[in-house]
N, C-alpha and C positions, 0 to 999 in steps of 0.2 A: 360563762354559764356552764352548768354541769351537763353531761350527756348521759350519765348513769350513776345510780346510787346502789351500793351493795351492802347487805347486812345478812349475816349467816348464809342461809341457802336461797335468799331472795335477791334478785337484781331488778331494779326499776330503770327502764330506758326512756328517756325523755322523748316525747312525740313532738316533732316539729314539721314544718312544711316540707322539708327535704325527705323525710322518711314516712310521711303520712300514707302514701300509696303502699309502701312495703308493710306498714302496720295493718292496713286494711286486708292485705293478702294473708297475713299471719292468722287473722281471725276467720278465715274461710274454712268450711268443712266440718264445723262442730254443730251438734244439735241446736245450740243456742246462738249460732253465728248471726242470725238476723237481728236479734235483740242486742247483742254485743256491738255489732256494727252501727246500729242506730244510736246506742249510747256513746260510741266513739265519736260520731259526728256531732251529737248534741252537747256532750259534756266534756270530752277529753281532748278534742282537737284544739290547737292553739287559738287563743282569743286575745285581742288587744283592745284597750280603751285609751284614747288620747295618747297613743304611742307606747303605752306601757303594757307589758304582757300581764294578763289577768288569769289565764288558765295554763297551768303546768301539768298536763296529762302525761302519764307514763304507762307503758305496757309492762306487766310484771312477768318475770320468769321465776319459777320455783325449780331450783337446780337448772336443768336445761329444757324445761317444759313450760310452754306458754300457760300462764295461770289466770290473767285478767288485766284489769286496768286500775290505776290509782291516780288520784288527783289532788293537787294543791291549788286552790283557787284564791284569788285576792279580791276581796270585797272593796277594800279601800287601801290604797298605798299610803295615803296621807294619815289615816287613822290606824294603820298597821293591823287591819282586820282581814281574816281569811277563813277558809273552810277546807275540809278534806272530803274525799269521796272514794268509793271503790266499788267495782263490779268484778265478780269472779266467775270464770267459766264453771258451768254446773259440775263437771266431773272433777274440778279442783277444789270444790267447797269442802269445808271441814278440816282443812289442813293448816289453818291459821294464816292464810295468805293476806287477806284484807286487813285484819288488825295489825299484823306486823309491818305491812307495807305502808299503811297510813301513818303509823307512828314514826316510821323512819323518814317519810317525806316531810311530815309536819315539823320535825325537829331540825331540819337543815336550814341554815341561814345563808 
């Protein structure tokens, strides 16, 4: 399983049970921390169904600065259906983080 994906100035780091507490700590201290932490728990934390992982959430870094969250979700492993999502910290919006990170996550197999 991958731990990180890198494309130009964006790096996506996979969120897993081992680093979830560290990721929570990274999102402290921003004006939108509460909403980002809520999204982290609801949408980006690892989820499993019948033993298969269905949510591959990542925290995104633009160069060396925390930028937000990106997601590759699996609706059905059998039918090979999925979806993507992204949430960007307010101060990082407008820099192309979400569109670039979503396309990079969704292209990996």
